[in-house]
Each structure stands twice: as C-alpha cells, then as structure tokens.
C-alpha positions as CSV (number, residue, x, y, z in Angstrom):
1,X,-11.1,-16.5,-72.2
2,X,-10.1,-19.8,-72.4
3,X,-11.1,-22.5,-70.3
4,X,-7.6,-23.1,-68.5
5,X,-7.7,-19.5,-67.8
6,X,-11.2,-19.5,-66.2
7,X,-10.2,-22.6,-64.1
8,X,-7.4,-20.8,-62.7
9,X,-9.4,-17.7,-62.1
10,X,-12.0,-20.1,-60.1
11,X,-9.2,-21.7,-58.2
12,X,-7.5,-18.6,-56.9
13,X,-11.2,-17.2,-56.1
14,X,-11.6,-20.3,-54.1
15,X,-8.3,-20.0,-52.4
16,X,-8.7,-16.2,-51.6
17,X,-12.2,-17.3,-50.1
18,X,-10.6,-19.6,-47.9
19,X,-7.7,-17.1,-46.9
20,X,-10.3,-14.8,-46.0
21,X,-12.4,-16.8,-43.9
22,X,-9.2,-17.8,-42.1
23,X,-8.5,-14.1,-41.4
24,X,-12.0,-13.6,-40.4
25,X,-12.3,-16.2,-37.8
26,X,-8.8,-14.8,-36.7
27,X,-9.7,-11.3,-36.4
28,X,-12.7,-12.5,-34.2
29,X,-10.6,-14.5,-31.9
30,X,-8.1,-11.9,-31.4
31,X,-10.8,-9.1,-30.9
32,X,-12.3,-11.6,-28.2
33,X,-8.8,-11.7,-26.7
34,X,-8.7,-8.4,-27.0
35,X,-11.9,-7.9,-25.3
36,X,-10.8,-10.1,-22.5
37,X,-7.7,-8.4,-21.8
38,X,-9.8,-5.1,-21.6
39,X,-12.3,-6.4,-19.3
40,X,-9.1,-7.9,-16.9
41,X,-7.6,-4.7,-17.0
42,X,-10.9,-2.5,-16.1
43,X,-11.1,-5.2,-13.1
44,X,-7.5,-4.4,-12.0
45,X,-8.0,-0.8,-12.2
46,X,-11.4,-0.9,-10.3
47,X,-9.6,-3.1,-7.8
48,X,-6.7,-0.6,-7.4
49,X,-9.0,2.2,-6.9
50,X,-11.1,0.5,-4.5
51,X,-7.8,-0.5,-2.3
52,X,-6.5,3.1,-2.9
53,X,-9.6,4.4,-1.4
54,X,-9.6,1.9,1.5
55,X,-6.0,2.8,2.2
56,X,-6.4,6.8,1.9
57,X,-7.6,7.2,5.4
58,X,-4.4,5.4,6.7
59,X,-2.2,7.2,4.7
60,X,-3.9,10.3,6.1
61,X,-3.2,9.4,9.8
62,X,0.1,8.9,8.8
63,X,0.8,12.2,7.0
64,X,-0.4,13.7,10.4
65,X,1.3,11.6,12.7
66,X,4.7,12.7,10.8
67,X,3.7,16.0,11.2
68,X,3.2,15.8,14.6
69,X,6.5,14.0,15.1
70,X,8.3,16.8,13.4
71,X,6.6,19.6,15.5
72,X,7.9,17.7,18.5
73,X,11.4,17.0,17.5
74,X,11.5,20.8,16.7
75,X,10.1,21.6,20.2
76,X,12.8,19.5,21.7
77,X,15.4,20.4,19.5
78,X,14.8,24.1,20.4
79,X,14.1,23.4,24.1
80,X,16.9,21.1,24.7
81,X,18.4,22.5,27.7
82,X,15.1,22.9,29.4
83,X,13.7,19.4,28.7
84,X,17.0,17.9,29.9
85,X,16.8,19.9,33.5
86,X,13.0,18.8,33.7
87,X,13.8,15.3,33.4
88,X,16.5,15.6,35.6
89,X,14.3,17.3,38.3
90,X,11.7,14.7,37.6
91,X,14.5,11.8,38.1
92,X,15.4,13.2,41.4
93,X,11.7,13.6,42.4
94,X,11.2,9.9,41.5
95,X,14.4,8.7,43.2
96,X,13.0,10.5,46.3
97,X,9.5,9.0,46.3
98,X,10.9,5.6,45.9
99,X,13.2,6.0,48.7
100,X,10.5,7.2,51.3
101,X,8.3,4.4,50.1
102,X,11.1,2.0,50.9
103,X,11.8,3.1,53.7
104,X,8.1,3.2,54.7
105,X,8.0,-0.6,53.8
106,X,11.2,-1.3,56.0
107,X,9.7,0.5,58.8
108,X,6.1,-1.5,58.6
109,X,7.5,-4.9,57.7
110,X,7.5,-6.7,60.9
111,X,10.3,-9.4,60.1
112,X,12.5,-6.1,59.4
113,X,11.9,-4.8,63.0
114,X,12.8,-7.8,64.9
C-alpha cells in the first residue's frame, strides 16, 4: 500500500473515532434524560395512586348516598299518594298548632287585652 492510502485510512479512522465519541456522548446524555423522565413518570404514578387512595373513601360515601337517594326516590314514586296525604295532614296539624299558639299569645299579651 502506498503512503497516501495509509494516510487516508488513518484520517478516516480518526474521523470515525471522533464520530464514535460524539455518538457515545449523545447516547449517555439521552439515557440520562430517559432516566429522568422515567423517574418523573414513577413519581407521577405514585402521586396519583396516593391521591386515589385518599379519594376512595369519599367515592364510596358518594356511591352509598346515591344508592340511598335512589331508594328514597323509588319509595316516594311508589307511595306518592300516601306521602301527599301525610304531608297535607302534617300541614293542617301545623296550621292548627300555630293558630293555637297565636291565640294563646294574643290572650296573654297585656297590650292586646286593653
């Protein structure tokens, strides 16, 4: 081989070595960034898990309340006439009680009797 070819191979080898060094540095930086993203993702998943564990009792209570409200709604729909009659009776009793209290107040009030 001639000297020119040897020099060409040496120069190409040095260029390839420099490119390999840049590729390795880039790969190291990329793997560090991937590690940072993976760690942040892990923190996010852990935080969401913790918050979901904190919210779970609240969700369970809301589910129970919605079941009770559904049962109450069904009961009212089935017994609508009974509830209407019961409320009317209570309203009449309440009015009668208020009238008695007002008449008692008027009879005991010294300003009204004079």
